[in-house]
C-alpha positions as CSV (number, residue, x, y, z in Angstrom):
1,M,-0.1,11.2,-30.5
2,T,-0.7,10.7,-26.7
3,R,0.9,13.3,-24.6
4,T,1.6,13.1,-20.8
5,R,0.5,16.3,-19.1
6,Y,0.9,17.5,-15.6
7,F,-2.0,20.0,-14.9
8,V,-1.9,21.2,-11.3
9,A,-2.8,24.2,-9.1
10,S,0.0,25.8,-7.1
11,T,0.6,28.5,-4.5
12,L,2.7,31.4,-5.5
13,D,5.6,30.0,-3.5
14,G,5.4,26.7,-5.4
15,F,3.5,24.3,-3.2
16,I,0.6,22.1,-4.3
17,A,-0.5,21.0,-0.8
18,T,0.4,21.7,2.8
19,D,2.9,19.6,4.8
20,D,0.0,17.3,5.8
21,H,-1.2,17.0,2.2
22,S,-4.2,19.3,2.6
23,L,-5.6,21.1,-0.4
24,D,-7.8,23.4,1.7
25,W,-6.0,26.5,0.4
26,L,-7.2,25.5,-3.1
27,V,-10.9,25.1,-2.4
28,T,-11.1,28.6,-0.9
29,R,-10.0,30.3,-4.2
30,D,-12.2,31.7,-6.9
31,L,-11.6,29.8,-10.1
32,G,-13.8,32.2,-12.0
33,P,-16.0,31.2,-14.9
34,D,-14.6,28.8,-17.4
35,K,-13.9,31.1,-20.3
36,G,-13.2,28.3,-22.7
37,G,-10.0,28.2,-24.6
38,D,-7.3,25.5,-24.6
39,L,-6.2,26.3,-21.0
40,S,-9.6,25.8,-19.4
41,Y,-10.3,22.7,-17.4
42,D,-13.2,21.8,-19.6
43,A,-11.1,21.8,-22.7
44,F,-8.3,20.0,-20.9
45,I,-10.4,17.2,-19.5
46,A,-12.1,16.6,-22.8
47,D,-8.7,15.6,-24.2
48,I,-7.8,13.2,-21.3
49,G,-8.1,9.4,-21.8
50,A,-6.2,8.1,-18.7
51,I,-5.2,9.5,-15.4
52,A,-2.2,9.0,-13.1
53,M,-2.7,10.0,-9.5
54,G,-0.6,9.9,-6.4
55,A,-1.8,8.1,-3.2
56,A,-2.0,11.4,-1.2
57,T,-4.2,13.1,-3.8
58,Y,-6.4,10.0,-3.9
59,E,-6.7,9.8,-0.1
60,W,-7.5,13.6,0.0
61,L,-10.3,13.1,-2.5
62,L,-11.7,10.1,-0.5
63,R,-11.7,12.2,2.7
64,H,-13.2,15.3,1.2
65,H,-15.5,13.9,-1.5
66,G,-16.0,10.3,-0.5
67,D,-19.8,10.7,-0.5
68,E,-19.9,12.3,-4.0
69,P,-19.8,10.5,-7.3
70,W,-16.3,9.9,-8.6
71,F,-15.0,12.9,-10.6
72,Y,-13.6,11.1,-13.6
73,S,-14.9,8.7,-16.2
74,Q,-11.4,7.9,-17.5
75,P,-9.4,5.0,-16.1
76,C,-7.3,6.1,-13.2
77,W,-4.0,4.5,-12.0
78,V,-3.3,5.3,-8.3
79,F,0.4,5.0,-7.6
80,T,0.7,3.7,-4.0
81,H,2.6,1.3,-1.7
82,R,-0.4,1.1,0.6
83,D,-3.6,-0.8,0.5
84,L,-6.3,1.8,-0.3
85,P,-10.1,1.4,-0.6
86,L,-11.5,1.6,-4.1
87,R,-14.5,3.8,-5.0
88,D,-17.6,1.9,-6.3
89,G,-18.3,2.7,-9.9
90,A,-14.9,4.1,-10.6
91,D,-12.3,2.6,-13.0
92,L,-9.4,2.7,-10.4
93,R,-6.3,0.6,-10.6
94,L,-3.9,0.6,-7.6
95,T,-0.3,0.1,-8.7
96,R,3.2,-0.4,-7.3
97,A,4.7,-0.9,-10.8
98,P,7.4,1.5,-12.2
99,V,6.1,4.5,-14.1
100,P,7.4,3.4,-17.5
101,E,5.5,0.1,-17.2
102,V,2.3,1.7,-16.1
103,H,2.7,4.5,-18.8
104,A,2.5,1.9,-21.5
105,E,-0.8,0.6,-20.1
106,M,-2.1,4.1,-19.7
107,T,-1.1,5.0,-23.3
108,A,-3.0,2.0,-24.6
109,A,-6.1,2.9,-22.5
110,A,-6.0,6.6,-23.6
111,G,-6.2,5.7,-27.3
112,E,-5.8,9.0,-29.2
113,K,-6.3,11.1,-26.0
114,D,-3.8,12.3,-23.5
115,I,-2.6,11.2,-20.0
116,W,-3.1,13.5,-17.0
117,V,-0.7,13.3,-14.1
118,V,-3.2,14.9,-11.7
119,G,-1.6,14.9,-8.3
120,G,1.8,14.5,-6.8
121,G,4.8,16.7,-7.7
122,D,7.1,13.7,-7.1
123,L,4.9,11.5,-9.3
124,A,5.1,14.0,-12.1
125,G,8.9,14.1,-11.5
126,Q,9.0,10.3,-11.9
127,F,7.3,10.6,-15.3
128,H,9.9,13.3,-16.2
129,D,12.8,11.2,-15.0
130,A,11.6,8.4,-17.3
131,G,11.4,10.9,-20.3
132,L,7.6,10.6,-20.4
133,L,6.4,14.0,-19.3
134,D,5.5,16.2,-22.3
135,E,3.7,19.2,-20.9
136,V,3.2,21.1,-17.6
137,L,0.1,23.3,-17.0
138,I,0.3,25.3,-13.7
139,S,-2.6,27.4,-12.3
140,V,-1.0,29.7,-9.8
141,A,-3.1,31.1,-7.0
142,P,-2.2,34.5,-5.3
143,L,-1.3,33.1,-1.9
144,T,1.7,31.6,-0.1
145,I,1.7,28.8,2.5
146,G,5.4,28.8,3.4
147,S,6.0,25.1,3.2
148,G,4.4,22.0,1.9
149,Q,4.4,19.5,-1.0
150,P,6.5,21.0,-3.8
151,L,5.1,21.6,-7.3
152,L,7.8,19.6,-9.0
153,P,10.8,18.6,-6.9
154,R,13.2,18.1,-9.8
155,H,15.3,20.2,-12.2
156,V,13.0,20.4,-15.2
157,E,13.6,22.6,-18.2
158,L,10.4,24.2,-19.6
159,R,9.4,26.5,-22.4
160,I,6.3,28.8,-22.1
161,V,3.6,28.0,-24.7
162,D,0.6,30.1,-23.4
163,S,-0.7,31.9,-20.4
164,R,-4.2,33.1,-19.3
165,V,-6.0,34.5,-16.3
166,A,-9.1,32.8,-14.9
167,G,-10.6,34.0,-11.6
168,E,-7.8,34.3,-9.1
169,F,-5.5,32.0,-11.1
170,V,-2.9,32.5,-13.8
171,T,-2.6,29.3,-15.8
172,T,0.6,28.8,-17.9
173,R,1.2,26.0,-20.3
174,Y,4.8,24.8,-20.7
175,E,6.3,22.2,-22.9
176,V,9.1,20.0,-21.4
177,V,12.4,20.8,-23.1
178,R,14.2,17.5,-23.9
179,P,18.0,17.3,-23.6
180,K,19.7,17.4,-27.0
């Protein structure tokens, strides 16, 4: 069964980007060697069949990696209200549609694999609000930035499933606790 998973890096004080949507704090950290296991990025991405991405994350990738090949082979829906350029050779779909409508398309595209909400705490929150978020994986870096874009700006109940150390990060996998 397809799961919808929010896998994200965060600062110790709960921010995924600075106030101006920069991820520079992240690229200076040591991710360490991928030691395998079900919390590694390699294991995670192998199970992903479709990607949901916020516009700010997409724009950051364009600014910082615009000359490089697109990172993902999976189809990627970019949730935006702006006209954004598309990357050549990438399966990108800009959308203004509501999360539940797009989720149905993404589930069909993912087949037996999972959906990754890759960027945007508010976007992950919209999936949660629609009852569509199943799992949260957070890689916490040992630094604070004081303010910025919050990890998940909602009240979300979670249950710890697993936790591991990789480089400077502690990655914890949580399942979303559904209301009874």
